[in-house]
C-alpha positions in Angstrom: 11.3 4.7 -2.6 7.8 5.4 -3.9 6.9 9.0 -4.2 4.7 11.4 -6.2 6.2 13.2 -9.2 7.6 16.7 -8.6 7.9 18.8 -11.8 11.5 19.7 -12.5 11.0 23.4 -12.5 9.9 23.1 -8.8 12.9 21.2 -7.7 15.3 24.2 -7.4 12.7 26.3 -5.7 11.9 23.6 -3.1 15.6 23.1 -2.3 16.1 26.9 -1.9 13.0 27.5 0.2 13.3 24.5 2.4 16.9 23.5 2.8 17.0 20.3 4.9 20.1 19.1 6.7 20.5 15.4 7.2 19.7 15.9 10.9 16.8 18.3 10.7 14.3 16.1 12.5 14.7 16.7 16.3 12.8 13.7 17.6 12.6 13.0 21.4 12.7 9.3 22.2 11.4 7.7 25.4 10.8 4.1 26.5 8.3 3.3 29.2 8.8 0.6 31.8 6.6 -1.8 29.9 8.7 -1.4 26.7 6.4 1.0 24.8 8.6 3.4 22.7 7.4 7.0 22.4 8.7 9.4 19.7 7.7 13.1 19.9 8.4 15.8 17.4 7.5 19.3 18.7 6.2 21.6 15.9 4.2 24.8 16.4 3.4 26.0 12.9 -0.3 25.1 13.4 -2.4 24.3 16.5 -2.9 20.7 15.5 -1.2 17.4 16.1 -1.2 13.8 15.0 -1.2 10.8 17.4 -0.1 7.5 15.9 0.3 4.0 17.2 2.5 1.6 15.2 2.6 -2.1 15.9 5.5 -4.2 14.6 3.3 -6.8 12.8 2.3 -7.2 9.2 1.8 -9.8 6.6 5.4 -11.0 6.9 4.6 -12.2 10.4 1.9 -14.5 9.2 2.1 -18.2 8.2 1.1 -20.3 5.3 -2.7 -21.0 5.4 -3.3 -18.0 7.8 -2.6 -15.0 5.6 -4.6 -11.8 6.0 -4.7 -11.8 9.8 -2.9 -8.5 10.3 -5.1 -6.7 7.9 -8.3 -8.2 9.3 -7.2 -7.2 12.8 -6.9 -3.6 11.6 -10.5 -3.7 10.6 -11.5 -5.2 13.9 -9.8 -2.4 15.9 -12.7 -0.2 15.0 -15.4 -2.7 16.2 -15.3 -1.8 19.9 -14.0 -2.8 23.3 -15.6 -3.7 26.5 -15.5 0.0 27.4 -16.5 1.5 24.1 -19.0 0.0 21.7 -18.9 -0.6 18.0 -18.1 2.6 15.9 -17.5 4.6 19.1 -13.9 5.2 18.3 -14.3 7.0 15.0 -17.4 8.8 16.1 -15.7 10.2 19.1 -12.8 11.5 17.1 -15.0 13.0 14.5 -17.1 14.8 17.1 -13.9 16.3 18.4 -13.3 17.7 15.0 -10.6 15.2 14.0 -10.0 12.4 11.5 -8.7 8.9 12.0 -7.8 5.8 9.9 -5.3 3.0 9.7 -3.2 1.0 7.3 -1.4 -2.4 7.2 1.7 -3.4 5.2 4.0 -6.3 5.1 6.1 -4.8 8.0 3.7 -3.0 10.3 0.1 -1.9 11.2 -0.5 1.7 12.1 -3.4 3.7 13.5 -3.6 7.5 13.4 -5.7 10.5 14.5 -5.3 14.1 13.4 -7.0 16.8 15.5 -6.6 20.0 17.5 -3.6 19.6 19.7 -5.6 20.5 22.9 -7.7 17.4 22.3 -5.1 14.7 22.3 -6.4 13.3 25.6 -9.2 11.6 23.6 -7.0 9.5 21.2 -4.6 8.7 24.0 -7.5 7.2 26.1 -9.1 5.4 23.2 -5.9 3.9 21.7 -4.8 2.7 25.2 -8.1 1.0 25.6 -8.1 -0.9 22.3 -4.5 -2.0 22.7 -5.6 -4.7 25.0 -9.4 -4.7 25.4 -10.7 -5.5 21.9 -13.8 -7.5 21.6 -13.2 -10.4 19.1 -16.3 -12.6 19.2 -16.7 -15.3 16.5 -19.7 -13.5 14.9 -18.0 -10.1 14.7 -14.8 -11.6 13.3 -16.6 -13.7 10.6 -18.8 -10.8 9.7 -15.8 -8.5 9.1 -14.0 -11.3 7.4 -16.8 -11.3 4.7 -16.2 -7.5 4.3 -12.5 -8.1 3.7 -13.3 -10.8 1.2 -15.4 -8.4 -0.8 -12.6 -5.8 -0.5 -10.2 -8.4 -1.9 -12.6 -9.1 -4.9 -12.8 -5.4 -5.8 -9.2 -4.4 -5.3 -7.4 -7.5 -6.7 -9.6 -10.3 -8.2 -11.5 -7.7 -10.3 -8.6 -5.3 -10.9 -6.3 -6.7 -13.6 -3.3 -4.4 -12.8 -3.3 -5.1 -9.1 -3.8 -8.8 -9.8 -0.8 -8.8 -12.1 1.3 -7.1 -9.4 0.1 -9.6 -6.8 1.0 -12.6 -9.0 4.4 -11.2 -10.0 5.4 -10.6 -6.3 4.1 -14.1 -5.3 6.2 -15.6 -8.1 9.3 -13.5 -7.4 9.6 -14.6 -3.8 10.1 -18.4 -3.3 10.3 -18.7 0.4 10.0 -15.2 2.0 6.6 -14.1 3.4 6.7 -11.1 1.1 5.3 -13.6 -1.4 1.7 -13.4 0.0 -0.5 -10.3 -0.1 -1.2 -8.1 2.8 -4.9 -8.6 2.4 -4.5 -12.3 2.4 -5.3 -15.1 -0.1 -9.0 -15.7 -0.7 -8.7 -19.4 0.2 -7.2 -18.4 3.6 -9.9 -15.9 4.3 -12.6 -18.4 3.5 -11.3 -20.8 6.1 -10.2 -18.3 8.7 -10.6 -19.4 12.3 -11.5 -16.5 14.8 -9.3 -18.1 17.4 -6.3 -17.5 15.2 -7.1 -13.8 15.0 -7.5 -13.7 18.8 -4.1 -15.3 19.2 -2.6 -12.9 16.7 -4.0 -9.9 18.7 -2.8 -11.3 22.0 0.7 -11.9 20.7 1.5 -8.7 18.8 -0.7 -6.0 20.3 1.6 -5.5 23.4 3.2 -2.2 24.5 6.7 -3.7 24.0 5.8 -4.3 20.4 4.4 -0.9 19.7 5.6 2.6 19.0 3.7 5.9 19.6 4.6 8.8 17.3 3.3 12.3 18.2 4.0 15.3 15.9 2.6 18.8 16.2 1.8 21.6 18.6 2.5 19.8 21.8 4.5 20.1 25.0 6.7 17.0 25.1 6.8 16.8 28.9 3.0 17.1 29.2 2.2 14.7 26.4 4.6 12.1 27.6 3.0 12.3 31.1 -0.4 11.7 29.6 0.9 8.8 27.5 2.6 7.3 30.6 -0.6 7.5 32.6 -2.8 5.9 30.0 -0.4 3.2 28.5 2.0 2.7 31.4 -0.5 0.5 33.3 -0.7 -2.0 30.5 1.6 -4.9 31.5 4.6 -5.8 29.3 4.0 -8.8 27.2 6.3 -11.8 26.5 9.3 -11.0 24.3 8.3 -11.4 20.6 10.8 -13.2 18.4 11.4 -11.2 15.3 10.4 -12.9 12.1 13.6 -14.0 10.4 13.3 -14.7 6.8 15.6 -14.7 3.8 15.2 -15.5 0.1 17.3 -18.2 -1.6 19.2 -17.3 -4.8 17.2 -17.1 -8.0 18.8 -19.3 -10.8 17.0 -18.0 -13.8 14.1 -15.8 -15.1 10.7 -16.6 -13.8 7.7 -15.8 -16.0 4.0 -15.8 -15.4 1.0 -15.1 -17.7 -2.1 -13.6 -16.3 -5.3 -13.8 -18.4 -7.9 -11.5 -17.2 -10.7 -9.2 -18.5 -8.8 -5.9 -19.2 -8.6 -3.1 -21.6 -5.0 -3.3 -22.6 -2.1 -5.8 -22.2 0.6 -4.9 -19.7 4.1 -6.2 -18.8 5.6 -6.0 -15.3 9.2 -6.9 -14.5 10.6 -7.3 -11.0 14.2 -7.6 -10.0 15.4 -8.5 -6.5 16.9 -5.5 -4.8 18.2 -4.7 -1.3 16.3 -2.6 1.3 16.8 1.2 1.5 18.8 0.8 4.7 21.4 -1.2 3.0 24.5 0.2 1.2 23.1 0.1 -2.3 19.7 1.5 -1.4 20.4 5.2 -2.2 21.9 4.4 -5.6 18.9 2.2 -6.5 16.6 5.1 -5.5 18.5 7.4 -7.8 18.5 4.8 -10.6 14.7 4.6 -10.3 14.4 8.3 -10.7 16.6 8.3 -13.7 14.6 5.7 -15.4 11.2 7.0 -14.5 10.6 10.1 -12.4 8.4 12.1 -14.8 7.5 12.2 -18.5 10.9 13.4 -19.6 12.9 10.4 -18.2 14.2 7.5 -20.1 11.6 4.8 -20.1 8.6 7.0 -20.6 10.3 9.1 -23.2 11.4 6.0 -25.2 8.3 3.9 -25.1 5.5 6.5 -25.1 6.9 9.5 -27.0 9.6 8.1 -29.4 8.4 4.6 -30.3 4.7 5.2 -29.4 4.5 1.6 -28.2 3.0 2.2 -24.7 0.2 4.2 -23.2 2.2 4.4 -19.9 5.6 3.2 -18.8 7.9 3.6 -15.8 10.2 2.0 -13.2 10.6 2.3 -9.5 12.5 1.1 -6.5 10.4 -0.5 -3.7 13.0 -0.5 -0.9 11.0 0.6 2.2 11.2 -2.8 3.7 13.2 -4.6 6.4 14.5 -7.2 4.0 15.5 -7.0 0.4 12.5 -6.4 -1.9 12.0 -5.5 -5.6 12.9 -3.0 -8.3 10.0 -2.7 -10.8 9.8 -1.8 -14.5 6.4 -1.7 -16.2 4.6 -0.7 -19.4 1.0 -0.8 -20.6 0.7 -1.3 -24.4 -0.9 1.4 -26.6 -4.0 0.2 -28.3 -3.2 -2.1 -31.2 0.5 -2.6 -30.1 1.9 -6.0 -29.5 2.9 -6.6 -25.8 6.0 -8.5 -27.0 7.3 -5.4 -28.7 6.6 -3.4 -25.6 8.5 -5.8 -23.4 11.4 -5.8 -25.8 11.6 -2.0 -25.8 11.4 -1.9 -22.0 14.3 -4.4 -21.6 16.3 -2.4 -24.2 16.1 0.7 -21.9 17.2 -1.2 -18.9 20.1 -2.7 -20.8 21.2 0.8 -21.9 21.6 1.9 -18.3 23.6 -1.3 -17.6 26.0 -0.7 -20.5 26.8 2.9 -20.1 26.7 5.2 -17.0 24.3 8.1 -17.0 25.6 11.6 -17.5 26.6 13.7 -14.4 23.7 16.2 -15.2 21.2 13.3 -15.4 22.4 12.0 -12.0 22.2 15.4 -10.4 18.8 16.0 -11.8 17.6 12.7 -10.4 19.2 13.4 -7.0 17.5 16.8 -6.9 14.2 15.1 -7.7 14.6 12.5 -5.0 15.5 15.2 -2.4 12.7 17.6 -3.4 10.2 14.8 -3.2 11.5 13.7 0.2 11.1 17.2 1.5 7.7 17.8 0.1 6.4 14.6 1.5 6.9 16.2 4.9 4.5 19.0 4.2 2.1 18.0 7.1 2.3 16.8 10.7 0.7 13.5 9.5 3.3 12.9 6.8 6.2 13.8 9.2 4.9 11.3 11.7 4.3 8.7 9.0 7.9 9.1 7.9 9.3 8.7 11.4 7.1 5.6 12.0 8.0 4.0 8.7 11.7 4.4 9.2 11.4 3.2 12.8 9.6 0.0 11.6 12.2 -0.9 8.9 15.3 -0.2 10.9 15.1 2.8 13.2 13.9 6.3 12.9 17.5 7.6 12.9 17.9 6.2 9.4 16.2 9.5 8.4 19.4 11.3 9.4 21.4 9.4 6.8 18.9 9.1 4.0 19.6 12.4 2.2 23.3 12.1 2.9 23.3 8.8 1.1 21.3 10.2 -1.9 23.7 13.2 -2.2 26.8 10.9 -2.3 25.5 8.8 -5.2 27.7 9.1 -8.4 27.1 8.0 -12.0 29.5 5.1 -11.3 27.3 4.0 -8.4 24.2 4.0 -10.6 26.0 1.9 -13.3 27.3 -0.5 -10.6 23.9 -1.2 -9.0 22.2 -1.5 -12.5 24.7 -4.1 -13.4 24.5 -5.9 -10.1 20.7 -6.1 -9.7 19.0 -5.6 -13.0 20.2 -8.9 -14.3 18.3 -11.0 -16.9 18.6 -14.2 -14.9 17.3 -12.6 -11.7 14.1 -11.1 -12.9 10.5 -12.1 -12.7 8.3 -11.1 -15.7 4.5 -11.0 -15.6 2.4 -10.4 -18.7 -1.3 -9.4 -18.6 -3.2 -10.8 -21.6 -6.7 -9.2 -21.8 -9.7 -11.4 -22.2 -13.0 -10.2 -23.7 -15.4 -8.9 -21.1 -18.2 -11.3 -20.3 -21.6 -10.1 -21.4 
């Protein structure tokens, strides 16, 4: 589970100051007649609230030749409806003293507003309007498509590290839609048909394919009444068949070389791993923390401090998905160092954890780190809502109840078992970035 680093000396303080039981989040769940799910968490520590709308659609729901539709549609949701013109949405939220934005992943697309709790009527009205009344003219779609193409050039085509990650993921997955990027392939964006985007919107932006999450200084009865009034009149759409996808077994190491203008060479290794909701998810999360949760952990200490082969190095478990995803290990070579030596040293550290279990103190430190990070990630209404929405999208918000319980039960034997089971040489995909000289 990706998280920011929490210094070790803060871990105990966080756990003492903010003890969290496995069932601390008291979410109220309601389902409207049209299938819209509403999740409300009442919190009165500040007179603010966040209103979020999550749609169960992401890049995994796209098809070959039509990648990038979900992300482009996210852009188009800010371009106006029949009722409200272009840019009206964000301008209205900002005039009310709030902020708004959106994000798209492989699993979902989410839109959020953060503002004073007595002004939630505004985002409720605006979100209900754009759920079904978006204007998607050919000219508007193609114009925004060009914006996304430029975004892709900047974030991927011209960014060697992101390009390496994109290529490794695309190579690791053979037949699962996780293999294509959320932003879409450039070749698909160039040939995008606006009618495909309109069909995507009509299919997935239905109340029965959406979840509203509200967290903050609200009265649940009153806010539910307002949501029901605004969204309840939107008719229920046809039942959407969930995208079923699975990955065939991998029969040997895959390897890819990326040659790109860059400062330093880099190696990125990906191993197939189950989702966080599956039995081995918590142990993999702890394993990731043991290998690379701060500068004193195994990979960073060995490659950067002791051997001085790498400028940076780490590992991490990317399990926040509906289906099995990947466990990563990476290192960027120090100037003048051979990337082959760096890769060899990285694999040596992975092999060590596969041969001998970590100490009990090492496991406990990692578990404390995971728990502290999980707690600190909920330091705002927005992050609490995002946590609820994310878990709801990948398997149900009640998974939050069992997440910390699962982490606390992990043993050194569990860590050794999952390392031996998943970090196997024949099941990895290795990508190596070879720098080219910059063009004059």
